[in-house]
ZADRENFI-600888 format. One record per residue (C-alpha): residue in three letters; x, y, z. Coordinates in nm, 4 decimals, m for minus. Each point is the difference from the previous one (the first is absolute). Layout:
// ZADRENFI-600888
res  xx  yy  zz
ala  X  Y  Z .
...
***
This chain:
// ZADRENFI-600888
res  xx  yy  zz
met  1.2483  m2.8359  1.0751 .
ser  m0.0607  m0.2732  m0.2559 .
ser  m0.1842  0.0707  m0.3228 .
val  m0.2791  m0.2399  0.1010 .
val  m0.0654  0.1826  0.3250 .
gly  0.0253  0.3375  m0.1733 .
lys  m0.2521  m0.0959  m0.2661 .
thr  m0.2594  m0.1471  0.2293 .
ser  0.0073  0.1963  0.3232 .
ser  m0.0010  0.3676  m0.0819 .
pro  m0.3217  0.2040  m0.0160 .
val  0.1676  0.2418  m0.2401 .
phe  m0.0615  m0.2473  m0.2826 .
glu  m0.3708  m0.0474  0.0640 .
pro  m0.2392  0.1544  m0.2557 .
phe  m0.2280  0.2873  0.0965 .
thr  m0.3451  0.0931  m0.1286 .
phe  m0.1107  0.3636  0.0067 .
pro  m0.3526  0.1127  0.0875 .
asn  m0.0906  0.0310  m0.3701 .
gly  0.0982  m0.3636  m0.0640 .
ser  0.3305  0.0630  m0.1788 .
gln  0.2959  m0.2004  0.1265 .
val  0.3784  0.0142  0.0277 .
pro  0.2138  m0.3175  0.0197 .
asn  0.1906  0.1054  0.3147 .
arg  0.0221  0.2722  0.2629 .
leu  0.3153  0.1725  m0.1284 .
val  m0.0388  0.3243  m0.1917 .
lys  0.2511  0.2015  m0.1955 .
ala  m0.1050  0.3359  0.1421 .
ala  0.0062  0.3165  m0.2064 .
met  0.3305  0.1755  m0.0463 .
glu  0.0244  0.3140  m0.2101 .
glu  0.2028  m0.1246  m0.2949 .
asn  0.0211  0.3263  m0.1992 .
met  0.0826  m0.2148  m0.3038 .
ala  m0.2550  0.1173  m0.2566 .
ser  0.0999  m0.0158  m0.3636 .
arg  m0.0611  0.2874  m0.2418 .
gly  m0.3588  0.1158  0.0126 .
gln  m0.0261  m0.0760  0.3757 .
val  m0.1012  m0.3607  m0.0700 .
pro  0.1501  m0.3326  0.1100 .
gly  0.2660  m0.1436  m0.2304 .
glu  0.2458  m0.2882  m0.0179 .
pro  0.1850  0.0787  0.3268 .
leu  m0.3261  m0.0185  0.1975 .
phe  m0.1139  m0.3101  m0.1896 .
glu  0.3253  m0.1788  0.0846 .
leu  m0.0084  0.1158  0.3614 .
tyr  m0.3526  m0.1348  0.0526 .
arg  0.0734  m0.3251  m0.1824 .
arg  0.2800  m0.0620  0.2472 .
trp  m0.2222  0.0802  0.2968 .
ser  m0.2772  m0.2230  m0.1335 .
glu  0.2440  m0.2894  m0.0271 .
gly  0.1313  0.0696  0.3525 .
gly  m0.2894  m0.1522  0.1899 .
ala  m0.2009  0.2922  0.1434 .
gly  m0.3728  m0.0635  m0.0347 .
leu  m0.0900  0.3613  m0.0790 .
leu  0.1911  0.2844  m0.1632 .
val  m0.1078  0.3594  0.0632 .
thr  0.1475  0.2464  m0.2479 .
gly  0.1745  0.3184  0.0927 .
asn  m0.2355  0.2949  m0.0006 .
val  m0.1621  0.0712  m0.3344 .
met  m0.1099  0.3592  m0.0297 .
val  m0.3620  0.0895  m0.0736 .
his  0.0807  0.3583  m0.1077 .
ala  0.2542  0.0646  m0.2752 .
glu  0.0801  0.3435  0.1437 .
ala  0.0735  m0.1292  0.3506 .
leu  0.2810  m0.2521  0.0386 .
thr  0.2049  m0.1094  0.2999 .
gly  0.3035  m0.0102  m0.2297 .
pro  0.0747  0.0761  m0.3664 .
ala  0.0308  m0.3670  m0.0981 .
gly  m0.3356  m0.0953  0.1483 .
val  m0.2516  m0.2125  m0.1884 .
val  m0.3294  0.1674  m0.0934 .
leu  m0.3255  m0.1772  m0.0799 .
asp  m0.2839  0.2333  m0.0868 .
ala  m0.2652  0.0308  m0.2686 .
lys  0.2600  0.0863  m0.2674 .
ser  0.2613  m0.2663  0.0794 .
pro  0.0589  m0.2805  m0.2532 .
leu  m0.1154  m0.3237  0.1598 .
glu  0.2241  m0.2534  m0.1738 .
pro  0.3094  0.0699  0.2162 .
phe  m0.2126  m0.0599  0.3091 .
arg  m0.1332  m0.3270  m0.1420 .
arg  0.3590  m0.1152  m0.0490 .
trp  0.0868  0.1095  0.3545 .
ala  m0.2888  m0.1975  0.1499 .
ser  0.0897  m0.3031  m0.2105 .
ala  0.3651  0.0105  0.1096 .
ala  m0.1011  0.0340  0.3654 .
lys  m0.2251  m0.3069  m0.0216 .
ser  0.2372  m0.2104  m0.2106 .
gly  0.1387  m0.1912  0.2993 .
gly  m0.3310  m0.0627  0.1728 .
ala  m0.0358  0.3135  0.2141 .
arg  m0.3020  0.2286  0.0065 .
val  0.0575  0.3698  m0.0664 .
trp  m0.1643  0.3157  0.1314 .
met  0.0690  0.3533  m0.1198 .
gln  0.0621  0.2572  0.2698 .
ile  m0.1662  0.3264  m0.1061 .
asn  0.0986  0.3347  0.1451 .
his  0.0031  0.3783  m0.0109 .
pro  0.2954  0.1758  0.1671 .
gly  m0.1868  0.3118  0.1090 .
arg  0.2536  0.2380  0.1541 .
gln  0.2871  m0.2521  0.0011 .
val  0.1295  0.1287  m0.3329 .
arg  0.3480  0.1301  m0.0686 .
ala  0.0296  0.3745  m0.0557 .
asp  0.1631  m0.0526  m0.3410 .
met  m0.2798  m0.2201  m0.1346 .
pro  m0.2426  0.1442  m0.2551 .
gly  m0.3727  m0.0443  0.0446 .
val  m0.1881  0.0552  0.3241 .
ala  0.0598  m0.0309  0.3737 .
trp  m0.3330  m0.0361  0.1785 .
gly  m0.0903  m0.0570  0.3611 .
pro  m0.2985  0.0153  0.2296 .
ser  0.1549  0.3253  0.1248 .
ala  0.2853  0.2227  m0.1149 .
val  0.2486  m0.1539  0.2434 .
arg  0.3399  m0.0937  m0.1418 .
val  0.1863  m0.3157  0.0973 .
asp  0.2209  0.0767  0.3001 .
val  0.3309  m0.1841  m0.0075 .
gly  0.2074  0.2736  0.1570 .
lys  0.2744  0.1470  m0.2138 .
asn  m0.1059  m0.2220  m0.2926 .
ser  m0.3569  0.1375  m0.0083 .
lys  0.0817  0.2315  m0.2922 .
arg  0.0396  m0.3068  m0.2192 .
phe  m0.3769  m0.0489  0.0119 .
ala  m0.2555  0.2066  m0.1877 .
asp  m0.2301  0.2472  0.1693 .
pro  m0.3382  m0.1756  m0.0162 .
val  m0.3297  0.1563  m0.1016 .
glu  m0.3098  m0.0757  0.2045 .
met  m0.2300  m0.2176  m0.2082 .
ser  m0.3370  0.1292  m0.1116 .
ala  m0.3189  m0.2056  0.0219 .
arg  0.0200  m0.0500  m0.3762 .
gln  0.3583  m0.1295  0.0178 .
ile  m0.0976  m0.2380  0.2789 .
gly  m0.2873  m0.1354  m0.2108 .
glu  0.2254  m0.0390  m0.3032 .
thr  0.2472  m0.1939  0.2135 .
val  m0.2699  m0.2514  0.0962 .
val  m0.0742  m0.0512  m0.3699 .
arg  0.3700  m0.0451  m0.0800 .
phe  0.0468  m0.2756  0.2581 .
ala  m0.3060  m0.1834  m0.1300 .
glu  0.1129  0.0275  m0.3634 .
thr  0.3477  m0.1323  0.0810 .
ala  m0.1494  m0.2950  0.1890 .
arg  m0.2399  m0.0778  m0.2861 .
arg  0.2824  0.0009  m0.2533 .
ala  0.2235  m0.2090  0.2292 .
glu  m0.2670  m0.2711  m0.0020 .
glu  m0.0304  0.0292  m0.3773 .
ala  0.3781  m0.0498  m0.0279 .
gly  m0.0132  m0.3277  0.1935 .
phe  0.0920  0.0989  0.3536 .
asp  m0.1718  m0.1934  0.2797 .
gly  m0.0642  0.2986  0.2246 .
val  0.1027  0.3487  0.1058 .
glu  0.1380  0.1402  0.3204 .
ile  m0.1030  0.3587  0.0746 .
his  0.2968  0.1753  0.1630 .
ala  m0.1136  0.1927  0.3079 .
ala  0.3287  m0.0187  0.1923 .
his  0.3530  0.1465  0.0062 .
gly  m0.1102  0.3625  m0.0179 .
tyr  m0.1425  m0.0085  m0.3533 .
leu  m0.3247  0.1800  m0.0866 .
leu  m0.2528  m0.2257  0.1719 .
ser  0.2250  m0.0255  0.3045 .
gln  0.0229  0.3803  m0.0001 .
phe  m0.3778  0.0282  0.0161 .
leu  m0.0027  m0.2439  0.2926 .
ser  0.2646  0.1935  0.1922 .
pro  m0.1104  0.2869  0.2278 .
leu  0.3463  0.1509  m0.0517 .
ala  m0.0233  0.0234  m0.3796 .
asn  m0.3779  0.0440  m0.0197 .
arg  m0.1097  0.3303  0.1538 .
arg  m0.3247  0.0373  m0.1925 .
asp  m0.3247  0.1056  0.1655 .
asp  m0.2376  m0.1396  m0.2631 .
gln  m0.1384  m0.3497  m0.0652 .
trp  0.3529  m0.1383  m0.0593 .
gly  0.1572  0.1361  0.3195 .
gly  m0.0332  0.0079  0.3750 .
ser  m0.1441  m0.3268  0.1296 .
leu  0.1514  m0.3339  m0.0967 .
glu  m0.3217  m0.0827  m0.1855 .
asn  0.0526  0.3083  m0.2170 .
arg  0.3723  m0.0614  m0.0448 .
ala  m0.0750  m0.3570  m0.1129 .
arg  m0.2706  0.1110  m0.2446 .
leu  0.2258  0.0117  m0.3075 .
leu  0.1406  m0.3469  0.0647 .
leu  m0.3459  m0.1478  0.0534 .
asp  m0.1390  0.1685  m0.3130 .
ile  0.2885  m0.1404  m0.2045 .
val  m0.0539  m0.3512  0.1363 .
arg  m0.3699  0.0189  m0.0887 .
ala  0.0772  0.1314  m0.3483 .
val  0.2614  m0.2687  m0.0661 .
arg  m0.2191  m0.2825  0.1253 .
gly  m0.2790  0.1352  m0.2204 .
val  0.1945  m0.0368  m0.3271 .
val  0.1790  m0.3345  0.0493 .
ala  m0.1290  m0.3563  0.0108 .
pro  m0.0852  m0.1622  0.3358 .
gly  0.2915  m0.2427  m0.0384 .
phe  0.2489  0.2836  m0.0517 .
ala  0.1734  0.0735  0.3319 .
val  m0.0098  0.3478  0.1535 .
ala  0.2514  0.0664  0.2790 .
val  0.1091  0.3073  0.1955 .
lys  0.3480  0.0782  0.1302 .
leu  m0.0342  0.1879  0.3288 .
asn  0.2413  0.1354  0.2560 .
ser  m0.0232  m0.1686  0.3374 .
ala  0.1328  0.3380  0.1170 .
asp  0.1759  0.3018  m0.1496 .
phe  0.2567  0.0118  0.2844 .
gln  m0.0497  0.3750  0.0363 .
arg  m0.1331  0.1670  0.3125 .
gly  m0.3612  0.0981  m0.0638 .
gly  m0.0166  m0.1980  m0.3239 .
phe  m0.1993  m0.3005  m0.1153 .
asp  0.0357  m0.2701  0.2650 .
ala  m0.1009  m0.3576  0.0803 .
asp  m0.3391  0.1111  0.1357 .
asp  m0.0671  0.1726  m0.3324 .
ala  0.1146  m0.3062  m0.1940 .
glu  m0.2380  m0.2190  0.1988 .
ser  m0.2889  0.2326  m0.0788 .
val  0.0816  0.0266  m0.3714 .
ile  0.0205  m0.3781  m0.0342 .
ala  m0.3496  m0.0194  0.1502 .
met  m0.1203  0.2572  m0.2557 .
leu  0.1507  m0.2037  m0.2856 .
ala  m0.1478  m0.3323  0.1132 .
pro  m0.3471  0.0379  m0.1595 .
leu  0.1306  0.1367  m0.3307 .
gly  0.1232  m0.3193  m0.1649 .
val  0.3667  0.0325  0.0970 .
asp  0.1865  m0.3318  m0.0117 .
leu  0.3146  0.0899  0.1936 .
val  0.1618  0.2803  0.1972 .
glu  0.3790  0.0145  m0.0128 .
leu  0.1527  0.1606  0.3086 .
ser  0.3136  0.2072  m0.0296 .
gly  0.1087  0.3290  0.1528 .
gly  0.1777  0.3300  m0.0356 .
ser  0.0421  0.2628  m0.2708 .
tyr  0.2764  0.2088  m0.1551 .
glu  m0.0083  0.2094  0.3186 .
ser  0.0383  m0.3063  0.2252 .
pro  0.1230  m0.2862  m0.2209 .
ala  m0.0858  m0.2992  0.2172 .
met  m0.0584  m0.2137  m0.3115 .
thr  0.3776  m0.0016  m0.0613 .
gly  0.0833  m0.0708  0.3639 .
gln  0.1115  0.3597  0.0556 .
ala  m0.2737  0.1190  0.2358 .
gly  0.0737  0.1055  0.3555 .
asp  m0.2640  m0.2232  0.1599 .
asp  0.1764  m0.2755  0.1933 .
arg  m0.2858  m0.2421  m0.0602 .
thr  0.0849  m0.0087  m0.3708 .
arg  0.3665  m0.0777  0.0683 .
ala  m0.0364  m0.2512  0.2790 .
arg  m0.0986  m0.2811  m0.2319 .
glu  0.0518  m0.1106  m0.3553 .
ala  m0.3657  0.0475  m0.1009 .
tyr  m0.0141  0.3750  0.0553 .
phe  m0.3730  0.0423  0.0537 .
leu  m0.0968  m0.3294  0.1653 .
thr  m0.0736  0.1646  0.3362 .
phe  m0.2661  0.2123  m0.1660 .
ala  m0.1335  m0.2879  m0.2086 .
glu  m0.0430  m0.2190  0.3075 .
arg  m0.2320  0.2639  0.1365 .
leu  m0.1914  0.0690  m0.3229 .
val  m0.0563  m0.3657  m0.0846 .
arg  m0.2139  m0.0404  0.3125 .
thr  m0.2677  0.2348  m0.1342 .
ser  0.0396  m0.0168  m0.3773 .
ala  m0.2856  m0.1523  m0.1977 .
leu  0.2308  m0.0060  m0.3038 .
pro  0.3024  m0.2192  m0.0737 .
leu  0.3247  0.1809  0.0790 .
met  0.3420  m0.0081  m0.1634 .
leu  0.3137  0.1225  0.1754 .
thr  0.2998  0.1422  m0.1845 .
gly  0.3302  0.1313  0.1339 .
gly  0.3360  m0.1609  0.0681 .
val  m0.0764  m0.3737  m0.0286 .
val  0.3063  m0.1939  m0.1206 .
arg  m0.0346  m0.3382  0.1775 .
arg  m0.2627  m0.2742  m0.0171 .
pro  m0.0397  m0.0328  0.3793 .
val  m0.0885  0.3691  0.0140 .
ala  m0.2511  m0.0441  m0.2816 .
glu  m0.1508  m0.2846  0.2027 .
glu  m0.0122  0.2236  0.3079 .
val  m0.1945  0.2574  m0.2023 .
leu  m0.2521  m0.2638  m0.1097 .
ala  m0.0284  m0.1318  0.3553 .
ser  m0.1131  0.3465  0.1092 .
gly  m0.3122  m0.0358  m0.2146 .
val  0.1277  0.1962  m0.2991 .
glu  m0.0901  m0.1907  m0.3182 .
leu  0.2753  0.1013  m0.2439 .
val  0.3661  0.1003  0.0346 .
gly  0.1390  0.2681  m0.2265 .
met  0.3688  0.0180  m0.0853 .
gly  0.1746  0.2742  m0.1923 .
ser  0.3742  0.0492  0.0355 .
ala  0.0624  m0.3693  0.0701 .
leu  m0.1436  m0.0940  m0.3409 .
ala  0.1912  0.2808  m0.1665 .
val  0.3167  m0.1698  0.1226 .
asp  m0.1110  m0.3595  m0.0617 .
pro  m0.3133  m0.0474  m0.2151 .
lys  0.0116  m0.3762  0.0652 .
leu  m0.0105  0.0293  0.3779 .
pro  m0.3552  m0.1461  0.0378 .
ala  0.0950  m0.3070  m0.2034 .
lys  0.3161  m0.0445  0.2068 .
trp  m0.2043  0.0130  0.3210 .
arg  m0.1779  m0.3190  m0.1057 .
asp  0.3293  m0.1839  0.0350 .
asp  0.1729  0.1927  0.2757 .
ala  m0.1781  0.2097  0.2628 .
asp  0.3273  0.1671  0.0992 .
val  0.0806  0.1620  m0.3348 .
lys  m0.0080  0.3790  0.0255 .
val  0.1329  0.3095  m0.1703 .
glu  0.1919  0.2784  0.1650 .
leu  0.0238  0.3692  m0.0792 .
glu  0.2329  0.2110  0.2074 .
pro  m0.1837  0.2860  0.1723 .
val  0.0392  0.3393  m0.1631 .
arg  0.2062  0.2102  0.2392 .
ile  m0.0746  0.3565  m0.1003 .
gly  m0.0985  0.2488  0.2688 .
asp  m0.2641  0.1854  m0.2018 .
lys  m0.3062  m0.2261  m0.0005 .
ala  m0.1357  0.1358  m0.3287 .
val  0.3336  m0.0553  m0.1785 .
ala  0.0387  m0.3417  0.1626 .
ser  m0.3458  m0.0985  m0.1239 .
ala  0.0802  0.1215  m0.3533 .
ala  0.3310  m0.1896  0.0000 .
ser  m0.1702  m0.3140  0.1280 .
met  m0.2595  0.0142  m0.2769 .
ala  0.2697  0.0750  m0.2597 .
arg  0.1924  m0.3100  0.1084 .
val  m0.3140  m0.2111  m0.0390 .
arg  m0.0804  0.1467  m0.3423 .
arg  0.3550  m0.0788  m0.1102 .
gln  m0.0792  m0.3668  0.0674 .
leu  m0.3266  0.0246  m0.1940 .
arg  0.1754  0.1452  m0.3037 .
arg  0.2607  m0.2767  0.0096 .
leu  m0.2720  m0.2647  0.0167 .
gly  m0.1873  0.1692  m0.2852 .
ala  0.3169  m0.0156  m0.2074 .
gly  0.0318  m0.3750  0.0655 .
arg  0.2949  0.0421  0.2374 .
arg  0.0732  m0.1052  0.3559 .
thr  m0.0710  0.2361  0.2845 .
lys  0.2774  0.1890  0.1757 .
pro  m0.1306  0.0753  0.3497 .
asp  0.3370  0.1104  0.1377 .
ile  0.0064  0.3151  m0.2122 .
asp  0.0685  0.3184  0.1966 .
pro  m0.3395  0.1692  0.0560 .
lys  0.1577  0.3423  m0.0572 .
leu  0.1333  m0.1157  m0.3380 .
ala  m0.3407  m0.1468  m0.0845 .
leu  m0.1558  0.3377  0.0797 .
val  0.2460  0.1803  m0.2297 .
val  m0.0758  m0.2401  m0.2866 .
glu  m0.3711  0.0326  0.0705 .
thr  0.0269  0.3792  m0.0184 .
val  0.1597  m0.0179  m0.3452 .
leu  m0.2608  m0.2461  m0.1287 .
gln  m0.2804  0.2131  0.1411 .
ala  0.1348  0.3073  m0.1786 .
leu  m0.0074  m0.1838  m0.3331 .
ala  m0.3475  m0.1361  0.0718 .
leu  m0.1213  0.3487  0.0944 .
arg  0.1064  0.1346  m0.3386 .
arg  m0.1965  m0.2772  m0.1762 .
tyr  m0.3040  0.0466  0.2237 .
arg  m0.0114  0.3766  m0.0610 .
ala  0.0032  m0.0524  m0.3773 .
trp  m0.2636  m0.2745  0.0202 .
leu  m0.2298  0.2067  0.2197 .
arg  0.0309  0.3063  m0.2273 .
asp  m0.1065  m0.2090  m0.2984 .
arg  m0.2807  m0.1655  0.1921 .
ile  m0.1709  0.3061  0.1433 .
gly  0.0804  0.2262  m0.2944 .
***
């Protein structure tokens, strides 16, 4: 396809205006990927600044950061970034500035891991109920969670709001509240993880209460022009878990609360559909893993929707937009080639390829897949070219070593911080 046709005919390069009036220059989004690249003190440093500069120059209209933790004692990994009331703000100002340097907008994804915490991590492992992550023989690698008290639930609402307020102060354009992939808010939504019989358990309305309270609290402390989004599973891909009917209902609950976008994804550590490892054939039958579910949800959603999962080609991104979804999220593709959106302006056929991870154990395959992606992120953050053909098993070994070093630093930092 000629550059003229590519630059004038594709809807992916049309701007989009959110309900609050904020705008992005095109429909392509660098979706959140867990970088685990925090510098000392659990703050962003030069590797993250460089990584986001490169993404900003690559042509995506919006960059969503990897999950930033709202609770210093609860991290998805030992090199996670923390933004709470005690965090120095200057590193986050520099991060926002780097992410916007090439013309992109930037949102901070904010998150609490809940029970999805490694057993060797210090701090806390909380959940709606005391139900440990079940990944078969690897379950022992996760902490035994404690059922949250009403006080801890209330404190969590305050933490999300404080992180969002400080993200705006640092120069970010919005936040995305992570309620997918089996993290804390997703756990509350799931009837499998949430076995409470109080106001936070039982009915979907009760299971959604924490998410809705957080959205209200966040919207209450940020400016009207600051975007507030929610990342939600289209389904958990577990029998008896959160499903598309639930997602449809939760989106309707979010609609009157000032939410600007719902990003649809799917899966959890127990059923890792977000890495293409789930057993549901509908997620493997097409490049955009969750498009079948999005096509259904878009018919009833009063909110703009974004779809993330597996998109590597412009025609597929256009298919997503043709379904009625407003924005297309890309993760692994932009980890391999941060300039892919810019290249699509000139050639609709440009794509990236990652060989599927062929490991029988789904949990290990998911971990190896994510390790391979994070290897690319670290190379980009160091100013180097990506190396997508690295053996995923080797990437996982290297990741394990780096995580051990980061865990030592995090333990020392947390001891000093909490006394």
